C-alpha positions in Angstrom: -76.9 -53.9 37.0 -79.0 -56.2 38.4 -82.6 -55.9 40.0 -81.5 -53.7 42.6 -79.8 -50.7 42.4 -78.3 -49.1 45.8 -79.5 -45.9 46.7 -76.0 -44.0 45.8 -76.2 -45.5 42.3 -79.9 -44.1 41.6 -78.8 -41.1 42.9 -75.8 -40.9 40.5 -78.1 -41.9 37.8 -80.6 -39.3 38.3 -78.2 -36.8 38.3 -76.6 -38.1 34.8 -80.1 -37.7 33.5 -80.6 -34.3 34.6 -77.1 -32.9 33.7 -77.3 -34.8 30.5 -80.8 -32.9 29.4 -79.6 -29.5 30.6 -76.6 -30.5 28.1 -78.7 -31.1 25.5 -81.1 -28.4 26.1 -77.8 -25.8 26.0 -78.7 -24.9 29.6 -75.7 -26.3 31.5 -73.1 -24.0 32.8 -69.5 -24.5 31.8 -68.9 -24.5 35.8 -70.9 -27.5 35.7 -69.4 -29.7 33.0 -66.6 -31.3 35.4 -69.8 -32.4 37.6 -71.3 -34.0 34.1 -67.9 -35.7 33.2 -67.5 -37.0 36.6 -71.1 -38.6 36.9 -70.2 -40.0 33.3 -67.2 -41.8 34.3 -68.4 -43.1 37.8 -71.4 -44.6 35.4 -68.9 -45.9 33.2 -66.9 -47.5 35.9 -70.0 -49.1 37.1 -70.8 -50.5 33.8 -67.2 -51.8 33.3 -67.5 -53.5 36.9 -70.8 -55.0 35.8 -69.6 -56.4 32.6 -66.5 -57.9 33.8 -67.7 -59.3 37.1 -68.7 -63.2 36.4 -72.1 -63.8 37.0 -73.2 -66.8 39.3 -75.0 -68.8 36.2 -73.0 -67.7 33.8 -69.5 -68.2 32.2 -66.6 -66.5 34.2 -64.6 -63.9 31.6 -61.4 -65.2 30.4 -58.8 -62.6 28.9 -57.7 -64.1 25.7 -54.4 -63.2 23.7 -54.5 -61.5 20.5 -53.9 -65.2 18.6 -57.1 -66.4 20.7 -59.2 -63.5 20.0 -57.9 -63.2 16.1 -59.1 -67.0 15.7 -62.5 -66.2 17.7 -63.2 -63.3 15.3 -61.5 -64.6 12.1 -59.4 -61.5 12.3 -55.5 -61.3 12.2 -53.6 -60.5 15.0 -52.2 -57.4 13.4 -56.0 -55.8 12.7 -56.5 -56.8 16.6 -53.6 -54.8 17.9 -54.3 -51.8 15.2 -57.7 -51.6 16.2 -57.5 -52.3 20.1 -59.1 -48.9 21.2 -61.9 -49.5 18.6 -63.2 -52.8 20.0 -65.3 -52.6 23.5 -63.9 -55.8 24.6 -60.1 -54.8 24.8 -58.7 -54.7 28.1 -55.3 -53.0 28.7 -52.9 -54.7 31.6 -50.0 -52.5 31.9 -48.6 -52.2 28.4 -50.3 -56.1 27.6 -53.4 -55.8 25.5 -55.8 -58.6 25.9 -59.4 -59.5 25.2 -62.7 -60.5 27.1 -63.8 -63.5 26.0 -67.5 -62.6 27.2 -66.8 -59.2 25.8 -66.2 -60.9 22.4 -69.1 -63.1 22.7 -71.4 -59.9 23.4 -69.9 -58.1 20.2 -70.6 -61.1 17.9 -74.2 -61.2 19.4 -74.8 -57.5 18.8 -73.4 -58.1 15.1 -75.7 -60.6 14.4 -78.6 -58.5 16.1 -78.0 -55.5 13.4 -78.1 -57.8 10.5 
């Protein structure tokens, strides 16, 4: 999220960390679960925004069709469609399914790091 986090982002991250610690310790009340889910969703939205925002020195993201993504990943189009929800680089626009070019690059890099 860059070098600087706005005050409200720091507050959300701090709140999330506190709620998660209490959840893991088993001391989070059931009435606080909606607050935990809300904080998780806010952080998730910020992370997606950060991932999808073109960087000044980086390559702007491009949404690929299944054919283009399948070629990049050496997978069939059918596999991409069947497993769309399993891939972190899948982007849904209404009923259409597209694939983030930068997301595919990060996915490939993560596979290389694992092996």
